[in-house]
C-alpha positions in Angstrom: -6.0 55.1 16.2 -7.1 53.6 12.9 -3.8 51.7 12.2 -2.1 49.1 14.3 0.6 50.3 16.5 3.9 48.5 15.6 7.1 48.7 17.5 10.1 48.8 15.0 13.7 48.0 15.6 13.8 50.3 18.6 10.4 51.2 19.8 7.4 53.1 18.3 7.8 56.5 16.8 5.7 59.1 15.1 5.4 62.8 14.3 4.5 64.9 17.3 1.0 66.2 17.1 0.1 64.1 14.1 0.4 60.5 15.1 2.5 60.8 18.3 -0.1 62.4 20.6 -1.0 62.4 24.3 -4.0 60.1 23.6 -1.8 57.6 21.8 0.8 57.6 24.6 -1.9 56.9 27.1 -3.3 54.2 24.8 0.1 52.4 24.5 0.7 52.8 28.3 -2.7 51.2 29.0 -1.6 48.2 26.9 1.6 48.0 28.8 -0.4 48.1 32.0 -2.4 45.1 30.9 0.8 43.2 29.9 2.3 43.9 33.3 -0.7 42.9 35.2 -0.9 39.6 33.3 2.8 38.9 34.2 3.3 40.3 37.7 1.5 40.7 40.9 2.9 44.1 41.9 4.7 45.5 38.8 7.0 48.4 38.9 8.2 50.7 36.0 10.6 53.6 35.6 10.0 56.4 33.1 12.5 58.8 31.5 12.4 61.3 28.7 14.7 63.3 26.4 15.0 67.0 25.5 12.4 67.0 22.7 9.4 69.3 22.6 7.0 68.2 25.4 8.7 64.9 26.0 8.3 65.6 29.7 4.6 66.0 29.2 4.3 62.7 27.5 6.3 61.0 30.2 4.0 62.5 32.9 1.0 61.2 30.9 2.5 57.7 30.9 3.2 58.0 34.7 -0.4 59.0 35.3 -1.9 56.0 33.5 0.4 53.6 35.3 -0.4 55.2 38.7 -4.2 55.1 38.0 -3.9 51.4 37.1 -2.2 50.7 40.5 1.3 50.1 39.0 4.2 51.5 40.9 5.8 54.1 38.6 8.9 56.2 39.1 9.5 59.3 36.9 12.8 60.9 36.2 13.1 64.3 37.8 14.7 65.7 34.6 15.6 64.7 31.1 17.9 61.7 30.9 19.6 59.4 28.4 18.3 56.1 27.3 21.2 54.2 28.9 20.6 56.0 32.2 17.0 55.0 32.1 18.0 51.4 31.3 20.4 51.3 34.2 17.7 52.7 36.5 15.3 49.8 35.5 17.9 47.3 36.7 19.0 49.3 39.8 15.4 49.9 40.9 14.2 46.3 40.2 11.6 47.5 37.7 9.8 45.1 35.4 10.0 47.6 32.5 11.6 50.9 31.7 9.7 53.4 29.5 11.7 56.1 27.6 10.1 58.9 25.7 12.5 59.7 22.9 12.9 59.5 19.1 16.6 59.0 19.5 18.4 60.4 16.4 15.3 61.2 14.3 14.4 64.8 13.3 13.0 67.2 15.9 9.4 66.8 14.8 9.4 63.1 15.8 9.0 61.5 19.2 8.9 57.9 20.4 8.1 55.3 23.0 11.0 52.9 23.8 10.6 49.9 26.1 13.4 48.5 28.2 13.6 45.2 30.0 14.3 44.5 33.7 17.9 43.6 32.9 18.7 47.1 31.7 18.5 46.8 27.9 16.1 46.8 25.0 13.0 44.7 25.4 13.3 41.3 23.7 11.4 40.5 20.5 9.0 38.3 22.4 8.3 40.9 25.1 7.6 43.6 22.4 5.3 41.2 20.5 3.2 40.5 23.6 3.0 44.2 24.4 2.0 45.1 20.8 -0.8 42.5 21.1 -2.1 44.1 24.3 -1.9 47.6 22.9 -3.8 46.7 19.7 -6.4 44.7 21.6 -7.5 48.0 23.2 -8.0 49.6 19.8 -11.5 48.3 19.4 -12.5 48.7 23.1 -15.5 51.0 23.3 -14.6 51.9 26.8 -11.1 53.1 25.9 -12.1 56.7 25.3 -13.9 56.8 28.6 -10.9 55.3 30.3 -8.6 58.0 28.7 -11.1 60.7 29.8 -11.2 59.4 33.3 -7.4 59.0 33.5 -6.7 62.7 32.9 -6.3 64.4 36.2 -7.7 67.9 36.4 -4.3 69.1 37.7 -2.3 67.2 35.0 1.2 68.5 34.9 0.9 70.0 38.4 2.3 67.4 40.8 1.4 69.3 44.0 -1.7 67.3 44.7 -0.8 63.9 43.5 1.7 61.3 44.7 4.2 61.2 41.9 7.4 59.3 42.7 10.3 61.2 41.1 14.0 60.2 41.1 17.4 61.4 39.9 18.4 58.6 37.5 21.5 60.5 36.3 23.5 60.4 39.6 23.6 56.6 39.9 24.2 56.2 36.2 27.3 58.5 36.4 28.6 56.6 39.4 28.3 53.3 37.5 30.1 54.7 34.4 33.0 55.9 36.5 33.4 52.4 38.0 33.4 50.8 34.6 36.4 52.7 33.1 40.0 53.0 34.4 39.8 56.4 35.9 43.4 56.3 37.2 44.8 55.9 33.6 42.4 58.6 32.3 43.3 61.1 35.1 47.0 60.6 34.5 46.8 60.9 30.7 43.9 63.3 30.1 45.9 66.5 29.7 44.7 67.6 26.3 41.7 69.6 25.2 38.6 67.9 23.7 35.3 68.7 22.2 32.0 67.1 23.3 28.8 67.4 21.3 25.6 66.1 22.9 23.7 67.4 19.8 21.1 69.4 21.9 20.1 66.0 23.4 19.7 64.4 26.8 23.4 63.8 27.4 24.2 67.5 27.6 24.3 67.7 31.5 25.8 64.3 32.1 28.5 64.3 29.4 30.3 67.5 30.4 30.0 66.7 34.2 31.7 63.4 33.6 34.6 64.8 31.6 35.3 67.6 34.0 35.3 65.1 36.9 38.2 63.3 35.2 40.6 66.2 34.4 41.1 69.9 34.5 41.9 69.8 30.8 39.7 72.1 28.7 36.4 70.6 27.6 34.7 72.6 24.8 31.0 71.8 24.4 28.9 72.5 21.3 25.1 72.1 21.1 24.8 71.9 24.9 21.6 73.7 25.3 17.8 73.1 24.9 16.7 73.7 21.4 13.3 72.5 20.2 14.4 72.3 16.6 17.9 70.9 17.4 19.4 74.0 15.7 18.3 72.7 12.3 20.3 69.5 12.5 19.3 65.9 13.1 20.7 64.7 16.4 22.6 61.9 14.8 26.4 61.9 15.0 27.3 61.6 11.3 28.1 63.8 8.3 27.2 67.5 8.2 25.5 67.3 11.6 29.0 67.4 13.1 30.4 70.4 11.2 30.2 72.7 14.2 32.0 70.1 16.4 34.7 69.8 13.7 35.1 73.5 13.6 35.3 73.8 17.4 38.0 71.0 17.4 40.1 72.9 14.8 39.6 76.3 16.4 40.7 75.1 19.8 43.4 72.7 18.6 41.7 69.7 20.3 42.8 66.1 20.1 39.4 64.6 19.6 35.7 65.3 19.5 33.2 62.9 21.1 29.7 63.1 19.6 26.5 61.4 20.8 23.0 61.3 19.5 19.8 62.8 21.0 19.2 60.1 23.6 22.9 59.4 24.3 23.1 55.8 23.1 25.1 56.2 19.9 28.5 57.5 19.2 30.6 59.2 16.4 33.9 60.9 16.7 36.2 63.4 15.0 39.9 62.9 14.7 42.6 65.5 15.4 42.6 66.5 11.7 38.9 67.2 11.6 38.2 63.8 10.0 35.0 61.8 10.8 35.7 58.6 12.7 32.7 56.3 12.1 31.2 53.9 14.6 32.6 51.0 12.4 36.1 52.2 13.3 35.3 52.9 16.9 34.0 49.3 17.1 37.3 48.1 15.7 39.5 50.3 18.0 37.6 49.2 21.1 37.5 45.5 20.1 41.3 45.7 19.6 41.6 47.4 23.0 39.6 44.6 24.8 41.6 41.9 23.1 45.2 43.2 23.2 45.2 45.4 26.3 42.5 44.0 28.5 43.1 40.4 27.5 39.4 39.6 27.3 37.7 37.1 25.0 34.3 36.0 24.0 31.9 36.0 21.1 31.5 39.2 18.9 28.0 40.2 17.7 27.5 42.6 14.8 24.6 43.6 12.5 24.6 42.7 8.8 25.6 46.2 7.6 28.6 46.6 10.0 32.1 46.8 8.5 34.0 43.7 7.6 37.0 45.0 9.5 35.2 43.3 12.5 35.2 40.0 10.6 39.0 40.3 10.0 39.8 41.1 13.6 37.7 38.1 14.7 39.4 35.8 12.2 42.8 36.9 13.3 42.0 36.2 17.0 39.9 33.1 16.4 36.8 34.6 17.8 33.3 33.4 17.0 31.4 36.1 15.1 27.6 36.2 15.0 25.8 38.4 12.5 22.3 39.6 13.3 19.6 41.7 11.5 19.6 45.5 12.0 18.3 46.5 15.4 20.1 46.5 18.8 17.4 44.3 20.4 18.9 41.4 18.4 22.3 42.1 19.7 20.9 42.5 23.2 19.3 39.0 23.0 22.8 37.5 22.2 24.3 39.5 25.1 21.7 38.0 27.4 22.6 34.5 26.1 26.1 35.0 27.5 29.8 34.8 26.6 29.9 38.0 24.5 32.9 40.2 24.3 31.5 43.1 22.2 28.5 43.9 20.2 27.7 46.7 17.8 25.7 48.1 14.9 26.5 50.4 12.0 24.5 53.3 13.3 26.7 53.9 16.3 25.3 51.6 19.0 28.1 49.7 20.7 28.4 47.5 23.8 31.3 45.9 25.7 31.6 43.0 28.1 30.5 43.5 31.7 28.1 46.4 31.0 24.3 46.3 31.1 23.0 44.9 27.7 22.6 48.4 26.3 24.4 50.6 23.8 25.9 53.8 25.4 27.5 56.7 23.6 28.9 58.3 26.7 30.5 55.0 27.9 32.1 54.5 24.5 33.5 58.0 24.6 35.0 57.3 28.0 36.5 54.0 26.8 38.0 55.8 23.7 39.5 58.4 26.1 40.9 55.5 28.1 42.6 54.1 24.9 44.1 57.5 24.0 45.4 58.0 27.5 46.9 54.5 27.7 48.5 54.6 24.3 49.5 58.2 24.4 48.6 58.5 20.8 45.9 60.2 18.7 42.8 58.4 17.5 44.1 58.6 13.9 47.4 57.0 14.9 45.6 54.2 16.7 43.2 53.7 13.8 46.0 53.5 11.3 47.7 50.8 13.4 
């Protein structure tokens, strides 16, 4: 509690049991409560969590603080992805979404993400105000008493308390299936694929979606709960994808779709076992939107994203906006309007018409749509 709590490019993170503790989660949540009460008469929040060690416990602690402060809180009934949580904020008319996750960071981290009512990352101004409320509590002598009083004797046992729980995944899946061309996918998806949720929160949703679209074989790796993520970081890059690449080769698959620990970033593996970065996925999907969907608008990228995006924009006469690292800056441009596609170097991508949130599973479905429409491999399309 000695240092100020600062929200970085995508929330606040810390090492579980060292600086990311139950007390600190309650501290931050109390600050969020004060922010909400200042802004709204009857505020509402939705809360989700990933597959990390005791993420569900931290989410329950946040729910308890909201409830004891007379804020309507809805808790996910199981682990869920960040995009699913964001969508639930919009669908349920919540003022904020709270996601307990450390995304692609190592297993010993956890984090506290804040989502806006529109279904995307909280804006810079929103985060700044919340930070101020959180850090104003730091010197409050009554804080420890408040935390003590807020701990229910039956914490973790919901039999005697009125906890609102909801299945956020079902409506999220329905929304994704409406967003892609399922007819084209069902007609063309006749080849085996690999999916890799990297032991993360997408492991139930990802396979369920793919098997809904085809009877083709779907091979899943890292699709179980593992407190140490099997010794890998849940980030879809480099050596972290070796097992997915091996599964692709062993089963003669056409592509592997890989998403990070909370399901909002994407990486892929081509039919030869080669890594296809998010820079190239950005380019493939942008080309798809322009040449096959006949859509237009501004394109937003971060400073470290490949110049191939610049060249595509120049060829089509599109306005290109370059922002600092952090998807919240892209989200602000999306909210401003007239954006065709936005993306960052770390695998977070967005396309026109979707909630202002990056989504690894959606991008996988759109890539699958491209493959089925073109009847080509990802390497052939990338070469073109």
